[in-house]
C-alpha positions, -999 to +999 in steps of 0.1 A: -539-641-213-506-662-212-474-662-192-448-667-218-416-663-232-406-652-267-379-670-282-365-637-301-351-609-295-369-577-284-374-552-317-373-519-324-403-492-320-413-467-354-381-472-372-376-451-406-359-428-421-353-387-409-345-353-432-364-330-454-356-342-488-362-375-500-349-391-529-370-419-536-372-447-565-404-469-574-389-501-585-400-541-589-383-569-563-398-598-545-411-602-510-414-636-490-444-651-477-442-678-446-458-705-467-422-705-489-434-680-516-419-653-530-441-627-549-436-604-573-440-565-561-434-534-568-424-508-543-408-477-528-373-470-520-342-452-514-327-443-545-293-445-531-306-474-511-281-487-485-270-482-449-268-445-451-283-428-481-273-392-490-294-365-472-312-385-444-307-408-419-322-438-402-342-433-367-341-440-341-304-436-347-297-467-320-309-497-343-279-512-357-282-524-394-307-500-402-307-494-439-334-480-467-333-505-495-340-496-535-374-511-531-394-521-500-429-528-488-441-506-472-420-480-486-394-460-462-413-442-432-404-406-434-401-391-403-403-350-402-410-323-378-442-299-381-431-268-400-407-287-421-408-283-461-406-317-476-391-324-509-399-361-523-383-364-551-391-396-574-380-417-599-398-442-618-380-473-623-408-500-626-405-520-659-415-500-684-454-522-690-461-504-655-462-470-671-463-438-653-465-440-614-468-410-589-470-402-547-502-389-533-499-371-498-533-370-484-537-341-459-510-317-472-509-291-497-484-304-523-469-282-552-452-302-579-425-300-604-411-320-633-429-349-644-462-354-666-496-345-662-520-375-643-555-378-632-549-371-596-511-354-596-480-350-616-465-384-623-434-398-633-429-413-669-408-444-671-371-434-665-381-399-652-389-382-623-411-358-603-405-339-571-435-332-546-430-306-522-452-294-493-453-282-458-454-306-429-486-285-414-503-315-396-491-335-367-490-373-365-491-402-384-501-398-426-502-428-453-485-422-485-496-443-518-499-444-557-521-419-573-516-440-605-539-467-620-546-473-578-563-506-580-531-521-597-499-499-583-513-499-541-521-538-547-484-543-557-468-527-530-465-488-535-477-474-502-459-456-470-459-440-439-454-407-428-448-397-392-448-357-386-437-350-354-446-321-333-418-293-324-421-287-291-425-304-256-462-299-243-463-293-204-460-327-186-445-346-211-405-360-209-379-348-231-366-375-257-335-386-237-314-415-233-328-433-205-365-439-192-376-433-157-371-469-149-329-461-162-337-484-194-331-468-228-359-443-244-364-452-284-393-428-287-388-404-319-406-377-300-417-366-264-456-363-277-471-372-306-491-340-311-486-304-296-507-313-263-497-329-229-527-354-237-505-370-262-474-377-242-463-413-247-434-436-236-430-461-262-442-461-297-452-490-327-464-483-364-482-505-381-494-510-416-522-531-420-525-541-461-538-575-479-520-590-512-537-611-541-511-632-554-531-639-586-531-602-600-488-603-589-486-632-617-503-609-644-483-583-637-449-604-640-460-622-667-469-593-686-437-570-680-418-598-695-430-596-731-416-584-756-445-556-760-438-546-723-403-545-725-410-517-755-436-501-737-442-460-739-477-454-731-479-434-699-511-461-689-488-491-693-492-517-718-506-545-691-545-558-689-542-573-653-575-584-639-578-565-605-616-579-600-627-607-587-601-600-558-597-627-537-567-618-511-545-650-498-519-631-480-525-603-448-496-587-436-483-559-411-459-539-420-449-562-451-447-592-433-472-620-424-468-638-387-443-655-380-423-633-401-434-600-386-420-611-350-385-609-365-361-581-361-362-552-379-335-551-415-334-587-406-313-599-438-337-629-449-362-599-456-344-576-480-376-558-491-394-562-460-376-542-434-402-535-405-418-558-382-444-560-355-434-568-323-450-550-295-429-549-258-441-528-230-437-528-192-469-524-172-482-486-169-466-472-201-483-453-224-478-472-256-483-449-287-500-472-319-496-456-352-520-474-371-525-469-411-549-488-434-537-499-466-549-517-497-587-525-502-600-543-472-613-532-441-591-551-410-607-551-376-577-554-354-580-562-320-554-556-294-558-578-265-553-565-231-571-532-232-591-509-253-572-485-272-576-449-267-579-428-298-561-396-298-566-386-338-573-397-368-557-386-400-535-359-376-568-346-363-565-348-325-597-356-310-601-334-278-628-325-254-647-292-262-647-283-223-608-296-213-584-290-241-559-313-225-587-343-225-585-370-250-622-373-264-615-401-285-633-435-282-622-467-265-618-491-293-621-530-288-606-535-323-589-507-343-605-511-375-587-495-402-602-480-433-579-481-463-562-449-464-572-440-430-543-432-407-549-430-367-534-424-334-535-442-303-528-452-263-525-485-253-514-497-215-517-527-196-513-525-156-531-558-146-558-538-126-590-556-129-578-590-131-587-594-094-554-614-085-517-602-077-498-611-108-467-607-095-476-638-069-467-621-037-474-633-004-483-618+032-450-611+047-432-619+017-398-605+008-381-594-025-358-626-040-350-615-071-312-612-081-319-586-109-324-560-082-301-566-054-310-532-037-342-548-028-330-587-017-343-596+015-365-565+020-403-564+025-426-562-005-444-535-004-472-522-023-482-483-014-507-464-038-505-435-056-537-414-059-548-435-088-541-468-068-508-481-084-472-487-066-453-459-086-426-447-053-401-459-071-394-469-108-369-490-098-384-513-079-397-551-092-430-547-089-437-505-100-472-499-117-484-528-095-521-523-091-520-520-051-558-532-047-547-569-059-517-569-037-510-604-022-547-616-035-539-653-045-551-669-080-546-702-068-570-722-043-540-742-030-505-736-016-485-739-051-447-730-046-440-700-027-470-681-041-502-667-023-534-691-020-565-687-013-577-673-045-604-688-070-583-716-094-567-749-087-542-751-113-522-785-123-486-790-118-474-768-143-447-794-152-473-819-166-488-797-189-484-798-226-462-764-233-447-746-263-420-723-267-438-696-258-454-710-224-436-701-197-454-726-172-465-701-148-494-676-145-472-649-130-449-616-140-418-612-137-383-639-130-390-637-091-425-650-093-422-670-121-392-689-101-413-687-065-444-707-085-429-738-091-446-770-086-435-801-063-419-821-089-393-796-105-387-759-120-408-740-143-403-744-173-386-781-176-349-774-190-345-768-226-380-759-239-381-717-239-348-702-255-354-672-226-354-688-192-381-678-165-353-659-146-352-635-173-383-624-195-410-640-183-436-622-195-474-619-205-481-627-239-512-613-257-519-624-290-528-592-310-547-604-346-574-594-370-610-602-360-616-615-398-603-653-393-594-656-428-573-623-423-552-645-395-540-674-418-514-673-446-531-688-483-555-700-460-534-717-434-536-709-399-520-698-378-506-666-398-513-630-416-523-603-397-512-617-364-483-610-337-478-614-301-474-584-275-455-588-243-458-572-213-422-577-197-415-573-162-391-542-150-367-568-149-362-570-181-348-546-202-367-539-233-340-533-259-354-522-291-319-516-308-324-554-319 
């Protein structure tokens, strides 16, 4: 764990488009990678691409600049409600050499109209359309992807996600509103992931994991432009692309590789990769992780800081047989994704078990953080609730502190104005080598960070971080694949399937509207 400050804005939760009728197009375009490569790809997008395509709207609605490109990787996240009759019309605007294309919606009973017969479903011929209709009967997170020449078309980028929201509000869950209990903005799509009180959550993120072999993409690009490719009329296309042996060089979260996945959603520099992967949370928040495995490989993704309690797989809620309100899914050290499989899980972080006061309190100390004027000069308190946390006042600077560690020192010797008597002797932070992510302090929150200064000056030295320690002062955890090759970009570390999760103090407003 590092006490850290990110030099970028906070990003949004599970963005997508809402509605019941979606007009999509399969098209070719190029996507970028952090090594400077521009990779020819195929993807689903909104046929009337733009900021406000007809028939549906962006979600969450508060995200400025939200759009639905005519081609994107992954495809548009379709956000619907349980019981909705959903219609998806797909227009095949891929190059003629690609032949037919289609969409499969696993877990749903689908009827089709128009199109031509295919191996797994009806397909859209080049320049033509096919329509799929189904009832969104199963809540939760689901994937969708091409059912035509899947070894090629999914590799090229034809995949996406469907989020089915419950209609009602389960007992004990907060309604979606303008603010969270701590007064900050609520960016959730729903009050719960499922129609069950075990599925309440405070914040949500969608992660789609995939890999890409650029050799396959290069072959496809070379063949679609040939005279035979341009004149192709065969349903299975006129391409001979070797999809084996398979040697992916790019490993992506939501269509981007690290560090691109930590840039804003809908960033202009990624016109066909609109979604990012950059989770933030406050201590104690229940964070819903929506996870989908795409491509061919399993991806053992590790969320540092805590295990993930799995709620459901492919829309099947995992509950105790004796207590229907208790989650019975496993606690996972790595959320290993299987291609085509989706899961929903809950992650949270509280500081419990660290055995030191993460807020840097001292016996008899007072609140000094100017971000909380109502508390200035008042004694710091940590009165535990029935579970051992300080939850009496959601507006408090140390809301959700683990009270058993209150006033426990980390550092063996006096250091700044934080508690001493702990097991660790830390060097003066001002002589450490620091990058732009390191805040120079092992404490959470601007109040604690500013009080934890060394004898030679402030932390960090001026100009080394974009966000000063008086604002964010969060704990940064690296979330990444445990397959070491997957945290590279074209064999260069760091990159690939990696991102940073920040636990932000209550003083920091997590503004997920970019």
